[in-house]
N, C-alpha and C positions, 0 to 999 in steps of 0.2 A: 660254312664249309664250301670248298670248291668242288663242283661236280659237273660232269658233261653228259649230255644225252645224244646218242647217235641215232639219227633218223628223224626226218621232218614230216612224218605221216600223222595220222590222227592222234595216236597214243603219244608220239614224240612231242607234238605241239601241246597236248594236254599236260604232260608231265613237266615240260619246260615252263609253262605258265604257272602252274601251282608251286613248283619247287623254287622258282626264282623269287618268290615272295620272302623266303627266309635264307636263301643260299646264293652264293656267287655261281651262277649257272651259265653254261655255254651249250647251245643247241647246234649240233653238227649236221648240216643239211647236205643233200646230194648235189645241189646246184648253188652257185653263187647268187643267182637271181632270187631264189627263195631267201637265202641268208641276208641279202641286201634289203629286201622288203621288210623282213622282221626287224633288222637293226633300225630301219627308218620308222616303221609304223607299229612295231610291237606285235604280240600275239593276242588276238581277240577271242575270248572264250564266252560263248553264249550259253547261259543256263537259266532255266525258268523265266525266259523272256528278257533277261537282263544281260548286258555285255560288259565284261571286264577286260581291260587292256593290261598286259604284262610286258615288261621290256627286258628279257634275258639277252645276253650276248648271243650272236649267231655267226657261224663260220662254215665255210665249205672245205676247210682244211682237212687233211687226213692225218695230221699229227695231233694227237690227243694229249694235252698237257695235264689234265686233271687226274688225281689218284683214284677217284670214283667215277666209273662210267656206266650208264644205263643204256643198254643196246635194245632199240625198239624196232629196228628194220625188219621187214618180212624175210621169211626163210630164204627166198631165192636171191636176196641181196647180201646174205651173210658171208659167203665165201671171200669176197674182196675185203670186207671189214675184218674178218679173222686173219687174213694175210697181213693187214696193217698192224693188228694187235699183237701178232706173234713176234714182231720186231720191237715192240714198245717195252719200256721198263715195267717191272711188276706193278699191277694195279688191282683194285677191287672192281670186278665186273659183274653186273646183274643183267642177265639175258631174259627178255620178256617176249618170246615168240610164241605164236600158235603152233601146235604140232610138236613133234619130237625129232624131226629130221636133223636138227643141229646137234643133238646130244652127243653123238659119236665124235664130232669135230671138237667139242669142248675139251676132251681128254688130250688133244694135241696142243692146247695152249699151256705152255710150261711157265711156271713161276708166278702166274696170276692167282688171286683169290677169287674163285668163281661161285656165283649164285645163279640159280634159275628161279623163275617165278611165273605167276599168272595174274592177269588183270581182269577185274570184273566191271570196271567203269565202262559206260556206254559212250562212245565218242565217234563223231562223224566229221571228217575234214571237208570244209566247204570252200576252201581256197588255200593259197600258200601260207596264209597267216591266220585263217579263221577255222575254229573248231567248235562244234556243238557238243556240249557235255550233257548227255541224256541220263542223268542220275548218278549219284555218288556210289562208287563201288569200293573195292579193296584190292590192294596189291599184296598177294601172298608170296613170300619168297623163302627159299631153302638153300642151304649150303650144298654145293656140288661135291666138295671134299668134306669128309667127316671131321668133326671137331672145330669147325670154323665158327668164329664169333658172329653175333648178329647186330652188335651195337651200331656200327657205322650206318647200315641201311635203316635200322629202326629209328635213328636220329632224324630221318627225313619225315617221319610220320607226323601228321596233324589230324585234328578231329575230322576235317572235311576231306582229307586225302590220306587215309590210313595205310600203313605198311604193317603186315602181320607175319611173324616168323613161324615157320613149321620146320621140323627137323628132317622129315623124309621128302627129299626132292622128287622121287619117283611118284609118290602119291599126289603131290601137288601138280606136277606137269602132266602125268598120265590122266589124272582126274579132269583137268581142263581139256585135254585132248579128247577124252570120251564125250564130253559135252559138245565140243566143237564138231566132232565127227558125226554126231547125231543131228545137230541143228543146221550147221552151215550148208552142207550139200543139198539138203532137202529144201531149205528156204531159197537157195540159189536156183534150183531147178523149177520149183513151183512158183517162184516170184511172189513170195508172201512174207509178211513180217513174222517175227518169232512166235508171237502169241497164237497165231493161227494153227500152229502145229498141235496145240492142245485143244483149241476151240473147235476145230473141224474134226469130226469123228473119223473120217477117212484118212486125213493127214496124221491123226494121232496113231492109227494103226501102223502107218508107215514109220513113224518115229520109233515106236516100240520094236518094230521089225529090225530097224538099223541097230538099235541098242542091243537087241538079243544077239546080233552078230559081233558087235564091237566089244562088249563087256568081257566075254570069255577070252578074247585075244589079249586085252590089256591087263586083265586080272588085277584090278585095282579096287581095294576096299570091299565093302559089303554090297551085294547086288541090289537089294531092296533100297538101301540108302542112296546108292548111285543113281538108280532110276528116279527116285524122288528128287534128286538134285537136278537131273535133266528137266523134269517137269517144272520144278521151281524156277529154274533159269528162264524157261520159255514164258512163264507167267510173270516173273519179275521184270522181264524185258519185252513184254507183250507188244509194245508199240515200236520196238526197235527193228531196224533192218540189219541183218547180219553183215559182217565184213565181206563175206563171199558174194552176197547179193549186191552190195555196194560196188564191189569190183566189177561184177558182170555188167551192171547198169552203166558204169563209166567206161566200159571197154578195156579194163585193165586185166592183167594177169592175176589169177586167183592163187590161193594157197592150197589148192586141192591136193597137190602132191605131198606137201608138208603135213597135211592133216589126214586125209583118207589114204593117200599113197603109202604113208608110213604104216598105217594099220594093216593094209593089204599085204605089204611085205612081211610084216610080223606074223600075220595069219598063215602065209605060205610056209614060213619057217616052222610053224607049229602044226602044220597039216590040217588047218581049219579052213572052211569055206565061208566066204562073205559075199554071196552073189548080189544082194541088194546094194551094198556099199560099192561093189565093183561096177554095177550098173550106173550108180550115181556119179562115180568118178569119171567114167567115159562120157556120160552126158554133159558134165560140167566142162570137161576138156573140149568136147565138140562145140559147146556154146562159146568157149574162148576163141576157138579157131574161126567161128563164123562172124 
Protein backbone atom coordinates (compact mmCIF):
# COMPACT_ATOMS: atom_id res chain seq x y z
CA UNK A 1 0.00 0.00 0.00
CA UNK A 2 1.11 3.56 -0.70
CA UNK A 3 1.21 5.77 2.40
CA UNK A 4 2.74 9.08 3.40
CA UNK A 5 3.97 10.37 6.75
CA UNK A 6 4.04 14.12 7.30
CA UNK A 7 6.72 15.21 9.76
CA UNK A 8 10.37 14.24 10.20
CA UNK A 9 10.49 14.33 14.00
CA UNK A 10 11.03 11.35 16.28
CA UNK A 11 7.60 9.80 15.69
CA UNK A 12 7.68 10.50 11.96
CA UNK A 13 11.08 8.86 11.59
CA UNK A 14 10.01 5.87 13.67
CA UNK A 15 6.80 5.31 11.71
CA UNK A 16 8.54 5.76 8.37
CA UNK A 17 11.20 3.20 9.28
CA UNK A 18 8.79 0.52 10.48
CA UNK A 19 6.04 0.98 7.91
CA UNK A 20 8.45 1.09 4.95
CA UNK A 21 9.27 -2.57 5.58
CA UNK A 22 5.88 -3.62 4.16
CA UNK A 23 4.54 -0.58 2.33
CA UNK A 24 5.52 1.96 -0.32
CA UNK A 25 6.21 4.82 2.05
CA UNK A 26 7.07 8.50 1.59
CA UNK A 27 8.26 10.64 4.50
CA UNK A 28 7.45 14.32 4.00
CA UNK A 29 9.99 16.46 5.85
CA UNK A 30 10.07 20.18 6.56
CA UNK A 31 13.43 20.73 4.86
CA UNK A 32 15.03 19.40 1.69
CA UNK A 33 18.28 18.89 3.61
CA UNK A 34 16.65 16.26 5.84
CA UNK A 35 14.87 14.63 2.92
CA UNK A 36 18.10 14.43 0.93
CA UNK A 37 20.01 12.86 3.82
CA UNK A 38 17.31 10.21 4.30
CA UNK A 39 17.23 9.40 0.58
CA UNK A 40 21.01 8.93 0.61
CA UNK A 41 21.56 7.25 3.99
CA UNK A 42 18.18 5.93 5.08
CA UNK A 43 16.66 6.10 8.58
CA UNK A 44 18.68 4.54 11.40
CA UNK A 45 16.57 3.08 14.22
CA UNK A 46 18.50 2.09 17.34
CA UNK A 47 16.73 -0.38 19.65
CA UNK A 48 18.21 -2.59 22.35
CA UNK A 49 21.71 -1.64 21.29
CA UNK A 50 21.24 -2.64 17.65
CA UNK A 51 20.75 -0.36 14.65
CA UNK A 52 18.55 -1.11 11.65
CA UNK A 53 18.57 1.01 8.49
CA UNK A 54 15.38 1.56 6.48
CA UNK A 55 15.08 3.31 3.13
CA UNK A 56 11.70 4.99 2.65
CA UNK A 57 11.37 7.68 0.02
CA UNK A 58 11.71 11.18 1.46
CA UNK A 59 10.50 14.50 0.08
CA UNK A 60 10.09 18.11 1.20
CA UNK A 61 7.16 18.59 -1.19
CA UNK A 62 3.84 19.92 0.06
CA UNK A 63 1.87 18.00 -2.55
CA UNK A 64 0.84 14.71 -1.00
CA UNK A 65 0.15 12.02 -3.60
CA UNK A 66 -0.79 9.13 -1.30
CA UNK A 67 -4.36 8.24 -0.35
CA UNK A 68 -3.34 7.47 3.26
CA UNK A 69 -1.44 10.14 5.22
CA UNK A 70 -0.24 9.95 8.82
CA UNK A 71 0.32 13.42 10.27
CA UNK A 72 2.94 13.44 13.04
CA UNK A 73 3.99 17.11 13.20
CA UNK A 74 3.64 18.99 16.48
CA UNK A 75 0.57 21.09 17.15
CA UNK A 76 2.17 24.43 16.33
CA UNK A 77 3.19 23.19 12.86
CA UNK A 78 -0.30 21.94 12.00
CA UNK A 79 -1.94 25.12 10.59
CA UNK A 80 0.22 25.20 7.45
CA UNK A 81 -0.23 21.44 6.94
CA UNK A 82 -4.01 21.77 7.27
CA UNK A 83 -3.98 24.57 4.70
CA UNK A 84 -2.32 22.27 2.18
CA UNK A 85 -4.61 19.34 3.01
CA UNK A 86 -7.73 21.47 2.58
CA UNK A 87 -6.96 21.79 -1.13
CA UNK A 88 -6.01 18.12 -1.65
CA UNK A 89 -8.35 15.53 -3.10
CA UNK A 90 -10.10 13.33 -0.48
CA UNK A 91 -7.72 11.17 1.55
CA UNK A 92 -7.60 9.03 4.68
CA UNK A 93 -5.86 11.10 7.37
CA UNK A 94 -4.55 9.88 10.74
CA UNK A 95 -3.55 12.66 13.16
CA UNK A 96 -1.12 11.71 15.93
CA UNK A 97 -0.62 14.88 17.98
CA UNK A 98 -0.15 15.40 21.69
CA UNK A 99 -2.90 17.53 23.18
CA UNK A 100 -6.24 18.46 21.68
CA UNK A 101 -5.67 21.93 20.29
CA UNK A 102 -6.10 20.63 16.76
CA UNK A 103 -9.49 18.96 17.26
CA UNK A 104 -11.62 21.98 16.30
CA UNK A 105 -9.59 22.45 13.10
CA UNK A 106 -10.30 18.89 11.95
CA UNK A 107 -13.97 19.71 11.47
CA UNK A 108 -12.94 22.23 8.81
CA UNK A 109 -11.32 19.54 6.64
CA UNK A 110 -14.11 18.67 4.23
CA UNK A 111 -14.25 15.48 2.19
CA UNK A 112 -11.45 13.62 3.99
CA UNK A 113 -11.83 10.46 6.09
CA UNK A 114 -10.30 11.53 9.40
CA UNK A 115 -8.90 9.52 12.31
CA UNK A 116 -7.23 10.64 15.52
CA UNK A 117 -4.86 8.58 17.61
CA UNK A 118 -2.28 8.31 20.34
CA UNK A 119 1.16 6.73 20.33
CA UNK A 120 2.82 5.03 23.31
CA UNK A 121 6.14 4.20 21.61
CA UNK A 122 9.13 5.84 23.25
CA UNK A 123 11.16 7.67 20.62
CA UNK A 124 14.03 10.15 20.75
CA UNK A 125 15.36 11.90 17.65
CA UNK A 126 19.17 11.96 17.70
CA UNK A 127 19.74 13.52 14.29
CA UNK A 128 18.01 14.18 10.99
CA UNK A 129 17.97 10.46 10.18
CA UNK A 130 18.59 8.84 13.60
CA UNK A 131 15.94 7.80 16.10
CA UNK A 132 16.19 5.85 19.36
CA UNK A 133 13.29 3.43 19.91
CA UNK A 134 12.92 3.08 23.67
CA UNK A 135 10.48 0.18 23.85
CA UNK A 136 7.60 -1.15 21.76
CA UNK A 137 4.31 0.65 22.28
CA UNK A 138 0.97 0.82 20.52
CA UNK A 139 -0.80 3.20 18.15
CA UNK A 140 -4.44 3.48 19.21
CA UNK A 141 -6.67 5.14 16.62
CA UNK A 142 -10.33 6.11 16.35
CA UNK A 143 -12.61 7.52 13.63
CA UNK A 144 -13.34 11.23 13.95
CA UNK A 145 -16.53 10.69 11.94
CA UNK A 146 -19.00 8.07 13.13
CA UNK A 147 -19.31 4.86 11.18
CA UNK A 148 -15.89 4.98 9.53
CA UNK A 149 -14.19 1.68 8.74
CA UNK A 150 -10.91 0.69 10.42
CA UNK A 151 -9.49 -1.73 7.83
CA UNK A 152 -7.12 0.63 5.99
CA UNK A 153 -5.20 1.67 9.10
CA UNK A 154 -5.42 -1.75 10.76
CA UNK A 155 -3.65 -3.19 7.70
CA UNK A 156 -0.52 -1.31 8.84
CA UNK A 157 -0.34 -3.32 12.05
CA UNK A 158 2.48 -5.79 12.72
CA UNK A 159 3.46 -7.72 15.82
CA UNK A 160 6.24 -5.29 16.75
CA UNK A 161 4.41 -2.16 15.56
CA UNK A 162 0.72 -2.66 16.40
CA UNK A 163 -2.26 -0.47 15.51
CA UNK A 164 -5.37 -0.90 17.67
CA UNK A 165 -8.86 0.38 16.83
CA UNK A 166 -11.10 2.09 19.38
CA UNK A 167 -14.53 3.48 18.54
CA UNK A 168 -14.53 6.53 20.86
CA UNK A 169 -12.07 9.16 19.63
CA UNK A 170 -12.59 11.45 22.64
CA UNK A 171 -11.69 8.72 25.11
CA UNK A 172 -8.49 7.94 23.19
CA UNK A 173 -7.30 11.52 22.68
CA UNK A 174 -8.45 12.94 26.01
CA UNK A 175 -7.01 9.93 27.82
CA UNK A 176 -3.61 10.58 26.24
CA UNK A 177 -3.92 14.29 27.01
CA UNK A 178 -4.61 13.52 30.67
CA UNK A 179 -1.39 11.49 30.89
CA UNK A 180 0.64 14.12 29.03
CA UNK A 181 -0.73 17.00 31.12
CA UNK A 182 0.29 15.20 34.31
CA UNK A 183 3.74 14.01 33.23
CA UNK A 184 5.21 16.41 30.66
CA UNK A 185 5.09 19.78 32.45
CA UNK A 186 6.35 18.30 35.74
CA UNK A 187 9.26 16.44 34.16
CA UNK A 188 10.07 19.55 32.15
CA UNK A 189 10.18 21.85 35.16
CA UNK A 190 11.87 19.39 37.53
CA UNK A 191 14.31 18.13 34.86
CA UNK A 192 13.71 14.48 35.76
CA UNK A 193 12.94 11.28 33.88
CA UNK A 194 9.38 9.96 33.93
CA UNK A 195 9.92 7.32 36.60
CA UNK A 196 11.06 9.80 39.20
CA UNK A 197 7.53 11.20 39.42
CA UNK A 198 6.43 8.01 41.17
CA UNK A 199 9.76 7.09 42.80
CA UNK A 200 10.23 10.39 44.62
CA UNK A 201 7.46 10.84 47.27
CA UNK A 202 7.46 14.63 46.95
CA UNK A 203 7.21 14.53 43.16
CA UNK A 204 4.49 11.88 43.53
CA UNK A 205 2.38 14.30 45.57
CA UNK A 206 2.79 16.93 42.83
CA UNK A 207 1.78 14.38 40.19
CA UNK A 208 -1.41 13.56 42.08
CA UNK A 209 -2.10 17.26 42.60
CA UNK A 210 -1.98 17.90 38.86
CA UNK A 211 -4.14 14.84 38.17
CA UNK A 212 -6.78 16.05 40.65
CA UNK A 213 -7.02 19.30 38.70
CA UNK A 214 -6.97 17.86 35.17
CA UNK A 215 -9.27 14.83 35.54
CA UNK A 216 -12.46 16.77 36.44
CA UNK A 217 -11.85 19.09 33.48
CA UNK A 218 -11.45 16.36 30.85
CA UNK A 219 -14.04 13.99 32.38
CA UNK A 220 -12.71 10.95 30.61
CA UNK A 221 -13.26 7.43 31.91
CA UNK A 222 -13.18 6.25 35.51
CA UNK A 223 -11.08 8.31 37.94
CA UNK A 224 -9.38 5.39 39.69
CA UNK A 225 -8.48 3.64 36.43
CA UNK A 226 -7.20 6.87 34.88
CA UNK A 227 -4.97 7.58 37.89
CA UNK A 228 -3.63 4.03 37.67
CA UNK A 229 -2.92 4.64 33.98
CA UNK A 230 -0.85 7.74 34.80
CA UNK A 231 1.12 5.77 37.40
CA UNK A 232 1.58 2.83 35.03
CA UNK A 233 2.91 5.08 32.24
CA UNK A 234 5.42 6.66 34.62
CA UNK A 235 6.67 3.22 35.67
CA UNK A 236 6.59 1.64 32.20
CA UNK A 237 8.62 4.58 30.81
CA UNK A 238 10.65 5.10 33.98
CA UNK A 239 13.96 5.64 32.18
CA UNK A 240 12.45 7.80 29.41
CA UNK A 241 12.78 11.55 29.08
CA UNK A 242 9.46 13.21 28.18
CA UNK A 243 9.15 15.04 24.87
CA UNK A 244 8.72 18.33 26.73
CA UNK A 245 11.94 17.88 28.66
CA UNK A 246 13.71 16.88 25.43
CA UNK A 247 12.49 20.08 23.78
CA UNK A 248 13.62 22.24 26.71
CA UNK A 249 17.07 20.64 26.77
CA UNK A 250 17.43 21.22 23.02
CA UNK A 251 16.21 24.82 23.23
CA UNK A 252 13.13 24.04 21.12
CA UNK A 253 9.57 25.30 21.44
CA UNK A 254 7.50 22.93 23.59
CA UNK A 255 3.90 21.77 23.23
CA UNK A 256 2.85 23.31 26.55
CA UNK A 257 0.04 25.29 24.88
CA UNK A 258 -1.33 22.26 23.05
CA UNK A 259 -1.27 20.17 26.23
CA UNK A 260 -1.73 22.29 29.36
CA UNK A 261 -3.07 25.36 27.54
CA UNK A 262 -5.99 23.39 26.11
CA UNK A 263 -6.86 22.02 29.56
CA UNK A 264 -6.71 25.49 31.12
CA UNK A 265 -9.00 26.94 28.44
CA UNK A 266 -11.47 24.12 29.00
CA UNK A 267 -11.25 24.61 32.79
CA UNK A 268 -12.15 28.28 32.35
CA UNK A 269 -15.15 27.33 30.22
CA UNK A 270 -16.30 25.01 33.01
CA UNK A 271 -15.58 27.53 35.79
CA UNK A 272 -12.97 25.25 37.34
CA UNK A 273 -9.65 26.27 38.82
CA UNK A 274 -6.35 24.56 38.01
CA UNK A 275 -3.72 26.62 39.87
CA UNK A 276 -0.96 23.98 39.82
CA UNK A 277 -1.29 23.41 36.09
CA UNK A 278 -1.39 27.17 35.52
CA UNK A 279 1.83 27.56 37.50
CA UNK A 280 3.50 24.78 35.50
CA UNK A 281 2.36 26.33 32.22
CA UNK A 282 3.86 29.74 33.04
CA UNK A 283 7.05 28.11 34.35
CA UNK A 284 7.56 26.12 31.12
CA UNK A 285 6.85 29.21 29.00
CA UNK A 286 9.39 31.14 31.03
CA UNK A 287 11.97 28.41 30.50
CA UNK A 288 11.29 28.55 26.74
CA UNK A 289 11.90 32.30 26.67
CA UNK A 290 15.12 32.03 28.65
